[in-house]
N, CA, C, O and CB atoms as a CASP TS submission, in Angstrom:
PFRMAT TS
TARGET T0000
AUTHOR 0000-0000-0000
METHOD Language model
MODEL 1
PARENT N/A
ATOM      1  N   MET     1       9.016 -16.458 -11.867  1.00  0.00           N
ATOM      2  CA  MET     1       9.965 -16.354 -12.955  1.00  0.00           C
ATOM      3  C   MET     1      10.829 -15.124 -12.730  1.00  0.00           C
ATOM      4  O   MET     1      10.316 -14.015 -12.582  1.00  0.00           O
ATOM      5  CB  MET     1       9.243 -16.288 -14.322  1.00  0.00           C
ATOM      6  N   ALA     2      12.126 -15.320 -12.705  1.00  0.00           N
ATOM      7  CA  ALA     2      13.056 -14.219 -12.487  1.00  0.00           C
ATOM      8  C   ALA     2      13.233 -13.437 -13.785  1.00  0.00           C
ATOM      9  O   ALA     2      13.148 -13.997 -14.878  1.00  0.00           O
ATOM     10  CB  ALA     2      14.422 -14.742 -11.972  1.00  0.00           C
ATOM     11  N   SER     3      13.475 -12.164 -13.654  1.00  0.00           N
ATOM     12  CA  SER     3      13.646 -11.307 -14.821  1.00  0.00           C
ATOM     13  C   SER     3      14.898 -10.474 -14.638  1.00  0.00           C
ATOM     14  O   SER     3      15.114  -9.902 -13.570  1.00  0.00           O
ATOM     15  CB  SER     3      12.408 -10.400 -15.039  1.00  0.00           C
ATOM     16  N   ASP     4      15.732 -10.398 -15.679  1.00  0.00           N
ATOM     17  CA  ASP     4      16.908  -9.538 -15.621  1.00  0.00           C
ATOM     18  C   ASP     4      16.455  -8.094 -15.742  1.00  0.00           C
ATOM     19  O   ASP     4      15.650  -7.757 -16.611  1.00  0.00           O
ATOM     20  CB  ASP     4      17.931  -9.898 -16.741  1.00  0.00           C
ATOM     21  N   VAL     5      16.972  -7.251 -14.872  1.00  0.00           N
ATOM     22  CA  VAL     5      16.596  -5.843 -14.868  1.00  0.00           C
ATOM     23  C   VAL     5      17.860  -5.011 -14.847  1.00  0.00           C
ATOM     24  O   VAL     5      18.796  -5.292 -14.100  1.00  0.00           O
ATOM     25  CB  VAL     5      15.685  -5.502 -13.659  1.00  0.00           C
ATOM     26  N   ILE     6      17.873  -3.989 -15.672  1.00  0.00           N
ATOM     27  CA  ILE     6      18.972  -3.040 -15.628  1.00  0.00           C
ATOM     28  C   ILE     6      18.682  -2.111 -14.460  1.00  0.00           C
ATOM     29  O   ILE     6      17.681  -1.395 -14.453  1.00  0.00           O
ATOM     30  CB  ILE     6      19.132  -2.249 -16.989  1.00  0.00           C
ATOM     31  N   GLU     7      19.564  -2.132 -13.482  1.00  0.00           N
ATOM     32  CA  GLU     7      19.325  -1.323 -12.295  1.00  0.00           C
ATOM     33  C   GLU     7      20.371  -0.230 -12.209  1.00  0.00           C
ATOM     34  O   GLU     7      21.571  -0.503 -12.163  1.00  0.00           O
ATOM     35  CB  GLU     7      19.339  -2.189 -11.023  1.00  0.00           C
ATOM     36  N   ASP     8      19.918   0.977 -12.187  1.00  0.00           N
ATOM     37  CA  ASP     8      20.790   2.126 -12.034  1.00  0.00           C
ATOM     38  C   ASP     8      20.095   3.052 -11.059  1.00  0.00           C
ATOM     39  O   ASP     8      19.178   3.784 -11.432  1.00  0.00           O
ATOM     40  CB  ASP     8      21.091   2.835 -13.409  1.00  0.00           C
ATOM     41  N   ILE     9      20.531   3.020  -9.810  1.00  0.00           N
ATOM     42  CA  ILE     9      19.818   3.760  -8.779  1.00  0.00           C
ATOM     43  C   ILE     9      20.291   5.206  -8.651  1.00  0.00           C
ATOM     44  O   ILE     9      19.832   5.940  -7.776  1.00  0.00           O
ATOM     45  CB  ILE     9      19.971   3.061  -7.459  1.00  0.00           C
ATOM     46  N   ARG    10      21.210   5.611  -9.526  1.00  0.00           N
ATOM     47  CA  ARG    10      21.626   7.009  -9.501  1.00  0.00           C
ATOM     48  C   ARG    10      20.456   7.886  -9.921  1.00  0.00           C
ATOM     49  O   ARG    10      19.702   7.537 -10.829  1.00  0.00           O
ATOM     50  CB  ARG    10      22.849   7.244 -10.425  1.00  0.00           C
ATOM     51  N   THR    11      20.317   8.988  -9.278  1.00  0.00           N
ATOM     52  CA  THR    11      19.274   9.938  -9.657  1.00  0.00           C
ATOM     53  C   THR    11      19.914  11.295  -9.887  1.00  0.00           C
ATOM     54  O   THR    11      20.993  11.598  -9.377  1.00  0.00           O
ATOM     55  CB  THR    11      18.162  10.025  -8.569  1.00  0.00           C
ATOM     56  N   ARG    12      19.225  12.085 -10.658  1.00  0.00           N
ATOM     57  CA  ARG    12      19.700  13.435 -10.925  1.00  0.00           C
ATOM     58  C   ARG    12      18.567  14.397 -10.613  1.00  0.00           C
ATOM     59  O   ARG    12      17.404  14.096 -10.883  1.00  0.00           O
ATOM     60  CB  ARG    12      20.188  13.592 -12.403  1.00  0.00           C
ATOM     61  N   PRO    13      18.892  15.533 -10.056  1.00  0.00           N
ATOM     62  CA  PRO    13      17.831  16.514  -9.815  1.00  0.00           C
ATOM     63  C   PRO    13      17.246  16.987 -11.137  1.00  0.00           C
ATOM     64  O   PRO    13      17.922  16.991 -12.166  1.00  0.00           O
ATOM     65  CB  PRO    13      18.366  17.715  -9.005  1.00  0.00           C
ATOM     66  N   SER    14      16.016  17.374 -11.095  1.00  0.00           N
ATOM     67  CA  SER    14      15.360  17.867 -12.299  1.00  0.00           C
ATOM     68  C   SER    14      16.062  19.139 -12.784  1.00  0.00           C
ATOM     69  O   SER    14      16.407  20.015 -11.991  1.00  0.00           O
ATOM     70  CB  SER    14      13.854  18.137 -12.033  1.00  0.00           C
ATOM     71  N   ASP    15      16.261  19.217 -14.069  1.00  0.00           N
ATOM     72  CA  ASP    15      16.949  20.343 -14.689  1.00  0.00           C
ATOM     73  C   ASP    15      15.913  21.194 -15.418  1.00  0.00           C
ATOM     74  O   ASP    15      15.209  20.678 -16.286  1.00  0.00           O
ATOM     75  CB  ASP    15      18.072  19.856 -15.668  1.00  0.00           C
ATOM     76  N   PRO    16      15.798  22.473 -15.095  1.00  0.00           N
ATOM     77  CA  PRO    16      14.788  23.313 -15.738  1.00  0.00           C
ATOM     78  C   PRO    16      14.962  23.418 -17.252  1.00  0.00           C
ATOM     79  O   PRO    16      14.011  23.765 -17.951  1.00  0.00           O
ATOM     80  CB  PRO    16      14.822  24.690 -15.138  1.00  0.00           C
ATOM     81  N   ASP    17      16.162  23.124 -17.777  1.00  0.00           N
ATOM     82  CA  ASP    17      16.393  23.194 -19.211  1.00  0.00           C
ATOM     83  C   ASP    17      15.920  21.945 -19.957  1.00  0.00           C
ATOM     84  O   ASP    17      15.906  21.924 -21.188  1.00  0.00           O
ATOM     85  CB  ASP    17      17.854  23.414 -19.473  1.00  0.00           C
ATOM     86  N   LEU    18      15.533  20.902 -19.212  1.00  0.00           N
ATOM     87  CA  LEU    18      15.058  19.670 -19.840  1.00  0.00           C
ATOM     88  C   LEU    18      13.648  19.852 -20.380  1.00  0.00           C
ATOM     89  O   LEU    18      12.903  20.727 -19.939  1.00  0.00           O
ATOM     90  CB  LEU    18      15.097  18.505 -18.842  1.00  0.00           C
ATOM     91  N   GLU    19      13.298  19.006 -21.346  1.00  0.00           N
ATOM     92  CA  GLU    19      11.938  19.024 -21.871  1.00  0.00           C
ATOM     93  C   GLU    19      10.974  18.624 -20.755  1.00  0.00           C
ATOM     94  O   GLU    19      11.265  17.714 -19.979  1.00  0.00           O
ATOM     95  CB  GLU    19      11.798  18.071 -23.099  1.00  0.00           C
ATOM     96  N   ASP    20       9.841  19.293 -20.673  1.00  0.00           N
ATOM     97  CA  ASP    20       8.855  19.002 -19.638  1.00  0.00           C
ATOM     98  C   ASP    20       8.365  17.569 -19.738  1.00  0.00           C
ATOM     99  O   ASP    20       8.069  17.075 -20.826  1.00  0.00           O
ATOM    100  CB  ASP    20       7.678  19.965 -19.737  1.00  0.00           C
ATOM    101  N   GLY    21       8.282  16.905 -18.585  1.00  0.00           N
ATOM    102  CA  GLY    21       7.709  15.579 -18.531  1.00  0.00           C
ATOM    103  C   GLY    21       8.615  14.449 -18.972  1.00  0.00           C
ATOM    104  O   GLY    21       8.191  13.294 -18.933  1.00  0.00           O
ATOM    105  N   LYS    22       9.823  14.719 -19.383  1.00  0.00           N
ATOM    106  CA  LYS    22      10.726  13.665 -19.838  1.00  0.00           C
ATOM    107  C   LYS    22      11.387  13.015 -18.631  1.00  0.00           C
ATOM    108  O   LYS    22      11.913  13.700 -17.754  1.00  0.00           O
ATOM    109  CB  LYS    22      11.795  14.227 -20.812  1.00  0.00           C
ATOM    110  N   VAL    23      11.354  11.696 -18.595  1.00  0.00           N
ATOM    111  CA  VAL    23      11.985  10.933 -17.528  1.00  0.00           C
ATOM    112  C   VAL    23      12.723   9.751 -18.132  1.00  0.00           C
ATOM    113  O   VAL    23      12.457   9.361 -19.268  1.00  0.00           O
ATOM    114  CB  VAL    23      10.942  10.458 -16.489  1.00  0.00           C
ATOM    115  N   ALA    24      13.646   9.183 -17.374  1.00  0.00           N
ATOM    116  CA  ALA    24      14.370   7.979 -17.785  1.00  0.00           C
ATOM    117  C   ALA    24      13.636   6.778 -17.212  1.00  0.00           C
ATOM    118  O   ALA    24      13.465   6.670 -15.998  1.00  0.00           O
ATOM    119  CB  ALA    24      15.869   8.010 -17.308  1.00  0.00           C
ATOM    120  N   HIS    25      13.203   5.881 -18.083  1.00  0.00           N
ATOM    121  CA  HIS    25      12.507   4.680 -17.646  1.00  0.00           C
ATOM    122  C   HIS    25      13.505   3.554 -17.409  1.00  0.00           C
ATOM    123  O   HIS    25      14.575   3.519 -18.016  1.00  0.00           O
ATOM    124  CB  HIS    25      11.450   4.256 -18.681  1.00  0.00           C
ATOM    125  N   ILE    26      13.143   2.640 -16.526  1.00  0.00           N
ATOM    126  CA  ILE    26      13.953   1.451 -16.262  1.00  0.00           C
ATOM    127  C   ILE    26      13.393   0.329 -17.110  1.00  0.00           C
ATOM    128  O   ILE    26      12.187   0.083 -17.114  1.00  0.00           O
ATOM    129  CB  ILE    26      13.956   1.068 -14.737  1.00  0.00           C
ATOM    130  N   ILE    27      14.282  -0.359 -17.837  1.00  0.00           N
ATOM    131  CA  ILE    27      13.847  -1.427 -18.735  1.00  0.00           C
ATOM    132  C   ILE    27      14.498  -2.748 -18.348  1.00  0.00           C
ATOM    133  O   ILE    27      15.496  -2.779 -17.626  1.00  0.00           O
ATOM    134  CB  ILE    27      14.181  -1.077 -20.195  1.00  0.00           C
ATOM    135  N   ARG    28      13.918  -3.836 -18.838  1.00  0.00           N
ATOM    136  CA  ARG    28      14.503  -5.157 -18.616  1.00  0.00           C
ATOM    137  C   ARG    28      15.748  -5.301 -19.486  1.00  0.00           C
ATOM    138  O   ARG    28      15.804  -4.798 -20.608  1.00  0.00           O
ATOM    139  CB  ARG    28      13.474  -6.286 -18.930  1.00  0.00           C
ATOM    140  N   LYS    29      16.729  -5.987 -18.951  1.00  0.00           N
ATOM    141  CA  LYS    29      17.979  -6.187 -19.666  1.00  0.00           C
ATOM    142  C   LYS    29      17.736  -6.866 -21.014  1.00  0.00           C
ATOM    143  O   LYS    29      18.403  -6.554 -22.000  1.00  0.00           O
ATOM    144  CB  LYS    29      18.946  -7.017 -18.821  1.00  0.00           C
ATOM    145  N   SER    30      16.783  -7.788 -21.051  1.00  0.00           N
ATOM    146  CA  SER    30      16.494  -8.504 -22.295  1.00  0.00           C
ATOM    147  C   SER    30      15.920  -7.586 -23.380  1.00  0.00           C
ATOM    148  O   SER    30      15.973  -7.923 -24.563  1.00  0.00           O
ATOM    149  CB  SER    30      15.522  -9.639 -22.021  1.00  0.00           C
ATOM    150  N   ASP    31      15.372  -6.430 -22.988  1.00  0.00           N
ATOM    151  CA  ASP    31      14.803  -5.481 -23.945  1.00  0.00           C
ATOM    152  C   ASP    31      15.810  -4.434 -24.420  1.00  0.00           C
ATOM    153  O   ASP    31      15.552  -3.710 -25.381  1.00  0.00           O
ATOM    154  CB  ASP    31      13.615  -4.790 -23.328  1.00  0.00           C
ATOM    155  N   GLN    32      16.933  -4.358 -23.756  1.00  0.00           N
ATOM    156  CA  GLN    32      17.896  -3.299 -24.048  1.00  0.00           C
ATOM    157  C   GLN    32      18.347  -3.319 -25.510  1.00  0.00           C
ATOM    158  O   GLN    32      18.306  -2.288 -26.182  1.00  0.00           O
ATOM    159  CB  GLN    32      19.105  -3.432 -23.134  1.00  0.00           C
ATOM    160  N   MET    33      18.769  -4.458 -25.998  1.00  0.00           N
ATOM    161  CA  MET    33      19.262  -4.557 -27.374  1.00  0.00           C
ATOM    162  C   MET    33      18.152  -4.238 -28.369  1.00  0.00           C
ATOM    163  O   MET    33      18.366  -3.489 -29.323  1.00  0.00           O
ATOM    164  CB  MET    33      19.830  -5.962 -27.647  1.00  0.00           C
ATOM    165  N   ARG    34      16.968  -4.803 -28.149  1.00  0.00           N
ATOM    166  CA  ARG    34      15.855  -4.565 -29.073  1.00  0.00           C
ATOM    167  C   ARG    34      15.516  -3.085 -29.144  1.00  0.00           C
ATOM    168  O   ARG    34      15.220  -2.567 -30.220  1.00  0.00           O
ATOM    169  CB  ARG    34      14.619  -5.368 -28.647  1.00  0.00           C
ATOM    170  N   GLY    35      15.555  -2.409 -28.021  1.00  0.00           N
ATOM    171  CA  GLY    35      15.175  -1.008 -27.993  1.00  0.00           C
ATOM    172  C   GLY    35      16.214  -0.069 -28.566  1.00  0.00           C
ATOM    173  O   GLY    35      15.926   0.717 -29.468  1.00  0.00           O
ATOM    174  N   TYR    36      17.422  -0.156 -28.040  1.00  0.00           N
ATOM    175  CA  TYR    36      18.454   0.800 -28.430  1.00  0.00           C
ATOM    176  C   TYR    36      19.092   0.505 -29.776  1.00  0.00           C
ATOM    177  O   TYR    36      19.399   1.432 -30.526  1.00  0.00           O
ATOM    178  CB  TYR    36      19.512   0.838 -27.390  1.00  0.00           C
ATOM    179  N   VAL    37      19.297  -0.760 -30.096  1.00  0.00           N
ATOM    180  CA  VAL    37      19.995  -1.095 -31.336  1.00  0.00           C
ATOM    181  C   VAL    37      19.024  -1.340 -32.490  1.00  0.00           C
ATOM    182  O   VAL    37      19.220  -0.830 -33.593  1.00  0.00           O
ATOM    183  CB  VAL    37      20.867  -2.324 -31.127  1.00  0.00           C
ATOM    184  N   MET    38      17.986  -2.116 -32.229  1.00  0.00           N
ATOM    185  CA  MET    38      17.047  -2.484 -33.285  1.00  0.00           C
ATOM    186  C   MET    38      15.959  -1.429 -33.493  1.00  0.00           C
ATOM    187  O   MET    38      15.273  -1.438 -34.516  1.00  0.00           O
ATOM    188  CB  MET    38      16.407  -3.820 -32.962  1.00  0.00           C
ATOM    189  N   GLY    39      15.797  -0.511 -32.519  1.00  0.00           N
ATOM    190  CA  GLY    39      14.795   0.540 -32.653  1.00  0.00           C
ATOM    191  C   GLY    39      13.373   0.066 -32.444  1.00  0.00           C
ATOM    192  O   GLY    39      12.431   0.702 -32.917  1.00  0.00           O
ATOM    193  N   GLU    40      13.205  -1.049 -31.737  1.00  0.00           N
ATOM    194  CA  GLU    40      11.867  -1.586 -31.482  1.00  0.00           C
ATOM    195  C   GLU    40      11.250  -0.948 -30.246  1.00  0.00           C
ATOM    196  O   GLU    40      11.958  -0.510 -29.340  1.00  0.00           O
ATOM    197  CB  GLU    40      11.923  -3.108 -31.315  1.00  0.00           C
ATOM    198  N   GLU    41       9.940  -0.902 -30.221  1.00  0.00           N
ATOM    199  CA  GLU    41       9.217  -0.400 -29.059  1.00  0.00           C
ATOM    200  C   GLU    41       9.357  -1.398 -27.919  1.00  0.00           C
ATOM    201  O   GLU    41       9.209  -2.603 -28.118  1.00  0.00           O
ATOM    202  CB  GLU    41       7.723  -0.150 -29.395  1.00  0.00           C
ATOM    203  N   ILE    42       9.642  -0.888 -26.721  1.00  0.00           N
ATOM    204  CA  ILE    42       9.784  -1.739 -25.549  1.00  0.00           C
ATOM    205  C   ILE    42       8.884  -1.225 -24.440  1.00  0.00           C
ATOM    206  O   ILE    42       8.332  -0.129 -24.536  1.00  0.00           O
ATOM    207  CB  ILE    42      11.251  -1.793 -25.079  1.00  0.00           C
ATOM    208  N   THR    43       8.738  -2.019 -23.389  1.00  0.00           N
ATOM    209  CA  THR    43       7.893  -1.642 -22.260  1.00  0.00           C
ATOM    210  C   THR    43       8.758  -1.456 -21.027  1.00  0.00           C
ATOM    211  O   THR    43       9.520  -2.347 -20.654  1.00  0.00           O
ATOM    212  CB  THR    43       6.798  -2.705 -22.003  1.00  0.00           C
ATOM    213  N   ALA    44       8.638  -0.295 -20.394  1.00  0.00           N
ATOM    214  CA  ALA    44       9.372  -0.009 -19.159  1.00  0.00           C
ATOM    215  C   ALA    44       8.688  -0.720 -17.999  1.00  0.00           C
ATOM    216  O   ALA    44       7.574  -1.223 -18.146  1.00  0.00           O
ATOM    217  CB  ALA    44       9.453   1.527 -18.895  1.00  0.00           C
ATOM    218  N   LEU    45       9.346  -0.764 -16.860  1.00  0.00           N
ATOM    219  CA  LEU    45       8.775  -1.421 -15.691  1.00  0.00           C
ATOM    220  C   LEU    45       7.463  -0.788 -15.241  1.00  0.00           C
ATOM    221  O   LEU    45       6.632  -1.458 -14.629  1.00  0.00           O
ATOM    222  CB  LEU    45       9.764  -1.392 -14.556  1.00  0.00           C
ATOM    223  N   CYS    46       7.272   0.480 -15.534  1.00  0.00           N
ATOM    224  CA  CYS    46       6.040   1.169 -15.145  1.00  0.00           C
ATOM    225  C   CYS    46       4.885   0.899 -16.108  1.00  0.00           C
ATOM    226  O   CYS    46       3.744   1.268 -15.833  1.00  0.00           O
ATOM    227  CB  CYS    46       6.291   2.659 -15.061  1.00  0.00           C
ATOM    228  N   GLY    47       5.186   0.254 -17.240  1.00  0.00           N
ATOM    229  CA  GLY    47       4.161  -0.033 -18.232  1.00  0.00           C
ATOM    230  C   GLY    47       4.187   0.883 -19.437  1.00  0.00           C
ATOM    231  O   GLY    47       3.497   0.623 -20.423  1.00  0.00           O
ATOM    232  N   GLU    48       4.952   1.930 -19.380  1.00  0.00           N
ATOM    233  CA  GLU    48       5.077   2.870 -20.510  1.00  0.00           C
ATOM    234  C   GLU    48       5.725   2.165 -21.694  1.00  0.00           C
ATOM    235  O   GLU    48       6.752   1.505 -21.533  1.00  0.00           O
ATOM    236  CB  GLU    48       5.911   4.124 -20.104  1.00  0.00           C
ATOM    237  N   ARG    49       5.139   2.295 -22.880  1.00  0.00           N
ATOM    238  CA  ARG    49       5.706   1.711 -24.099  1.00  0.00           C
ATOM    239  C   ARG    49       6.346   2.839 -24.899  1.00  0.00           C
ATOM    240  O   ARG    49       5.735   3.886 -25.112  1.00  0.00           O
ATOM    241  CB  ARG    49       4.609   0.959 -24.949  1.00  0.00           C
ATOM    242  N   PHE    50       7.602   2.612 -25.346  1.00  0.00           N
ATOM    243  CA  PHE    50       8.317   3.660 -26.064  1.00  0.00           C
ATOM    244  C   PHE    50       9.481   3.068 -26.846  1.00  0.00           C
ATOM    245  O   PHE    50       9.898   1.936 -26.603  1.00  0.00           O
ATOM    246  CB  PHE    50       8.819   4.737 -25.090  1.00  0.00           C
ATOM    247  N   VAL    51       9.996   3.847 -27.785  1.00  0.00           N
ATOM    248  CA  VAL    51      11.225   3.502 -28.504  1.00  0.00           C
ATOM    249  C   VAL    51      12.309   4.407 -27.930  1.00  0.00           C
ATOM    250  O   VAL    51      12.234   5.627 -28.082  1.00  0.00           O
ATOM    251  CB  VAL    51      11.072   3.681 -30.089  1.00  0.00           C
ATOM    252  N   PRO    52      13.316   3.833 -27.274  1.00  0.00           N
ATOM    253  CA  PRO    52      14.346   4.678 -26.664  1.00  0.00           C
ATOM    254  C   PRO    52      15.178   5.408 -27.726  1.00  0.00           C
ATOM    255  O   PRO    52      15.688   4.799 -28.667  1.00  0.00           O
ATOM    256  CB  PRO    52      15.263   3.830 -25.773  1.00  0.00           C
ATOM    257  N   THR    53      15.298   6.709 -27.549  1.00  0.00           N
ATOM    258  CA  THR    53      16.046   7.524 -28.506  1.00  0.00           C
ATOM    259  C   THR    53      16.973   8.531 -27.839  1.00  0.00           C
ATOM    260  O   THR    53      17.783   9.164 -28.516  1.00  0.00           O
ATOM    261  CB  THR    53      15.092   8.250 -29.409  1.00  0.00           C
ATOM    262  N   ARG    54      16.868   8.687 -26.543  1.00  0.00           N
ATOM    263  CA  ARG    54      17.664   9.710 -25.860  1.00  0.00           C
ATOM    264  C   ARG    54      18.564   9.078 -24.805  1.00  0.00           C
ATOM    265  O   ARG    54      18.335   7.943 -24.387  1.00  0.00           O
ATOM    266  CB  ARG    54      16.749  10.764 -25.213  1.00  0.00           C
ATOM    267  N   ASP    55      19.573   9.803 -24.382  1.00  0.00           N
ATOM    268  CA  ASP    55      20.464   9.361 -23.317  1.00  0.00           C
ATOM    269  C   ASP    55      19.705   9.416 -21.991  1.00  0.00           C
ATOM    270  O   ASP    55      19.347  10.503 -21.537  1.00  0.00           O
ATOM    271  CB  ASP    55      21.757  10.241 -23.261  1.00  0.00           C
ATOM    272  N   PRO    56      19.451   8.262 -21.359  1.00  0.00           N
ATOM    273  CA  PRO    56      18.651   8.249 -20.137  1.00  0.00           C
ATOM    274  C   PRO    56      19.329   8.938 -18.954  1.00  0.00           C
ATOM    275  O   PRO    56      18.659   9.294 -17.985  1.00  0.00           O
ATOM    276  CB  PRO    56      18.329   6.834 -19.768  1.00  0.00           C
ATOM    277  N   TYR    57      20.630   9.128 -19.018  1.00  0.00           N
ATOM    278  CA  TYR    57      21.335   9.763 -17.902  1.00  0.00           C
ATOM    279  C   TYR    57      21.104  11.272 -17.842  1.00  0.00           C
ATOM    280  O   TYR    57      21.567  11.927 -16.908  1.00  0.00           O
ATOM    281  CB  TYR    57      22.819   9.483 -18.006  1.00  0.00           C
ATOM    282  N   GLN    58      20.400  11.828 -18.818  1.00  0.00           N
ATOM    283  CA  GLN    58      20.104  13.263 -18.821  1.00  0.00           C
ATOM    284  C   GLN    58      18.779  13.585 -18.135  1.00  0.00           C
ATOM    285  O   GLN    58      18.425  14.756 -17.998  1.00  0.00           O
ATOM    286  CB  GLN    58      20.079  13.783 -20.245  1.00  0.00           C
ATOM    287  N   TYR    59      18.044  12.559 -17.703  1.00  0.00           N
ATOM    288  CA  TYR    59      16.696  12.765 -17.176  1.00  0.00           C
ATOM    289  C   TYR    59      16.547  12.138 -15.801  1.00  0.00           C
ATOM    290  O   TYR    59      17.254  11.185 -15.472  1.00  0.00           O
ATOM    291  CB  TYR    59      15.653  12.185 -18.131  1.00  0.00           C
ATOM    292  N   PRO    60      15.641  12.661 -15.002  1.00  0.00           N
ATOM    293  CA  PRO    60      15.370  12.038 -13.703  1.00  0.00           C
ATOM    294  C   PRO    60      14.683  10.683 -13.924  1.00  0.00           C
ATOM    295  O   PRO    60      13.986  10.490 -14.921  1.00  0.00           O
ATOM    296  CB  PRO    60      14.482  12.972 -12.811  1.00  0.00           C
ATOM    297  N   VAL    61      14.885   9.753 -12.991  1.00  0.00           N
ATOM    298  CA  VAL    61      14.314   8.412 -13.107  1.00  0.00           C
ATOM    299  C   VAL    61      12.805   8.455 -12.878  1.00  0.00           C
ATOM    300  O   VAL    61      12.323   9.130 -11.969  1.00  0.00           O
ATOM    301  CB  VAL    61      14.983   7.450 -12.104  1.00  0.00           C
ATOM    302  N   CYS    62      12.070   7.725 -13.716  1.00  0.00           N
ATOM    303  CA  CYS    62      10.620   7.626 -13.607  1.00  0.00           C
ATOM    304  C   CYS    62      10.240   7.035 -12.243  1.00  0.00           C
ATOM    305  O   CYS    62      10.744   5.979 -11.861  1.00  0.00           O
ATOM    306  CB  CYS    62      10.043   6.761 -14.761  1.00  0.00           C
ATOM    307  N   GLU    63       9.374   7.699 -11.530  1.00  0.00           N
ATOM    308  CA  GLU    63       8.978   7.239 -10.196  1.00  0.00           C
ATOM    309  C   GLU    63       8.227   5.911 -10.265  1.00  0.00           C
ATOM    310  O   GLU    63       8.397   5.066  -9.387  1.00  0.00           O
ATOM    311  CB  GLU    63       8.108   8.295  -9.508  1.00  0.00           C
ATOM    312  N   GLY    64       7.407   5.714 -11.284  1.00  0.00           N
ATOM    313  CA  GLY    64       6.682   4.449 -11.442  1.00  0.00           C
ATOM    314  C   GLY    64       7.635   3.288 -11.658  1.00  0.00           C
ATOM    315  O   GLY    64       7.430   2.208 -11.103  1.00  0.00           O
ATOM    316  N   CYS    65       8.674   3.494 -12.454  1.00  0.00           N
ATOM    317  CA  CYS    65       9.686   2.454 -12.685  1.00  0.00           C
ATOM    318  C   CYS    65      10.446   2.162 -11.395  1.00  0.00           C
ATOM    319  O   CYS    65      10.728   1.005 -11.082  1.00  0.00           O
ATOM    320  CB  CYS    65      10.671   2.885 -13.802  1.00  0.00           C
ATOM    321  N   ARG    66      10.772   3.205 -10.658  1.00  0.00           N
ATOM    322  CA  ARG    66      11.509   3.037  -9.395  1.00  0.00           C
ATOM    323  C   ARG    66      10.684   2.197  -8.427  1.00  0.00           C
ATOM    324  O   ARG    66      11.218   1.297  -7.778  1.00  0.00           O
ATOM    325  CB  ARG    66      11.850   4.420  -8.760  1.00  0.00           C
ATOM    326  N   GLN    67       9.394   2.481  -8.325  1.00  0.00           N
ATOM    327  CA  GLN    67       8.521   1.716  -7.427  1.00  0.00           C
ATOM    328  C   GLN    67       8.382   0.263  -7.887  1.00  0.00           C
ATOM    329  O   GLN    67       8.388  -0.650  -7.061  1.00  0.00           O
ATOM    330  CB  GLN    67       7.136   2.375  -7.346  1.00  0.00           C
ATOM    331  N   ALA    68       8.255   0.043  -9.197  1.00  0.00           N
ATOM    332  CA  ALA    68       8.152  -1.311  -9.723  1.00  0.00           C
ATOM    333  C   ALA    68       9.432  -2.094  -9.447  1.00  0.00           C
ATOM    334  O   ALA    68       9.371  -3.278  -9.115  1.00  0.00           O
ATOM    335  CB  ALA    68       7.860  -1.281 -11.228  1.00  0.00           C
ATOM    336  N   LEU    69      10.578  -1.454  -9.579  1.00  0.00           N
ATOM    337  CA  LEU    69      11.844  -2.120  -9.318  1.00  0.00           C
ATOM    338  C   LEU    69      11.952  -2.508  -7.839  1.00  0.00           C
ATOM    339  O   LEU    69      12.444  -3.588  -7.512  1.00  0.00           O
ATOM    340  CB  LEU    69      13.019  -1.215  -9.726  1.00  0.00           C
ATOM    341  N   THR    70      11.495  -1.631  -6.958  1.00  0.00           N
ATOM    342  CA  THR    70      11.486  -1.932  -5.536  1.00  0.00           C
ATOM    343  C   THR    70      10.644  -3.161  -5.240  1.00  0.00           C
ATOM    344  O   THR    70      11.043  -4.022  -4.456  1.00  0.00           O
ATOM    345  CB  THR    70      10.970  -0.742  -4.748  1.00  0.00           C
ATOM    346  N   LEU    71       9.470  -3.241  -5.874  1.00  0.00           N
ATOM    347  CA  LEU    71       8.595  -4.408  -5.686  1.00  0.00           C
ATOM    348  C   LEU    71       9.232  -5.676  -6.232  1.00  0.00           C
ATOM    349  O   LEU    71       9.146  -6.730  -5.601  1.00  0.00           O
ATOM    350  CB  LEU    71       7.243  -4.177  -6.364  1.00  0.00           C
ATOM    351  N   LEU    72       9.873  -5.589  -7.399  1.00  0.00           N
ATOM    352  CA  LEU    72      10.535  -6.756  -7.990  1.00  0.00           C
ATOM    353  C   LEU    72      11.685  -7.263  -7.119  1.00  0.00           C
ATOM    354  O   LEU    72      11.960  -8.461  -7.066  1.00  0.00           O
ATOM    355  CB  LEU    72      11.056  -6.413  -9.383  1.00  0.00           C
ATOM    356  N   ASN    73      12.340  -6.342  -6.448  1.00  0.00           N
ATOM    357  CA  ASN    73      13.472  -6.709  -5.586  1.00  0.00           C
ATOM    358  C   ASN    73      13.021  -7.113  -4.190  1.00  0.00           C
ATOM    359  O   ASN    73      13.854  -7.358  -3.318  1.00  0.00           O
ATOM    360  CB  ASN    73      14.455  -5.553  -5.489  1.00  0.00           C
ATOM    361  N   GLY    74      11.709  -7.185  -3.969  1.00  0.00           N
ATOM    362  CA  GLY    74      11.192  -7.618  -2.671  1.00  0.00           C
ATOM    363  C   GLY    74      11.157  -6.546  -1.619  1.00  0.00           C
ATOM    364  O   GLY    74      11.051  -6.856  -0.433  1.00  0.00           O
ATOM    365  N   GLY    75      11.244  -5.287  -2.012  1.00  0.00           N
ATOM    366  CA  GLY    75      11.205  -4.189  -1.059  1.00  0.00           C
ATOM    367  C   GLY    75       9.787  -3.833  -0.664  1.00  0.00           C
ATOM    368  O   GLY    75       8.820  -4.370  -1.203  1.00  0.00           O
ATOM    369  N   ASP    76       9.681  -2.932   0.273  1.00  0.00           N
ATOM    370  CA  ASP    76       8.355  -2.502   0.757  1.00  0.00           C
ATOM    371  C   ASP    76       7.806  -1.379  -0.078  1.00  0.00           C
ATOM    372  O   ASP    76       6.704  -0.896   0.185  1.00  0.00           O
ATOM    373  CB  ASP    76       8.425  -2.066   2.214  1.00  0.00           C
TER
END
């Protein structure tokens, strides 16, 4: 079964002024509206469950999500 995935491979170096441990998770496209607009809890590709509340472009990409996306795309 194919799944729509929001893919943004841009990365940003870690910023010392950021909150410790905060990362940007990769989510399925079908979950985007539920999470950001409806405020519902969603599951990232890495399995983390959260309600998105921050701008994901301010944080480094979650390594677990990046690896899961690679596997979904048929990478090694």
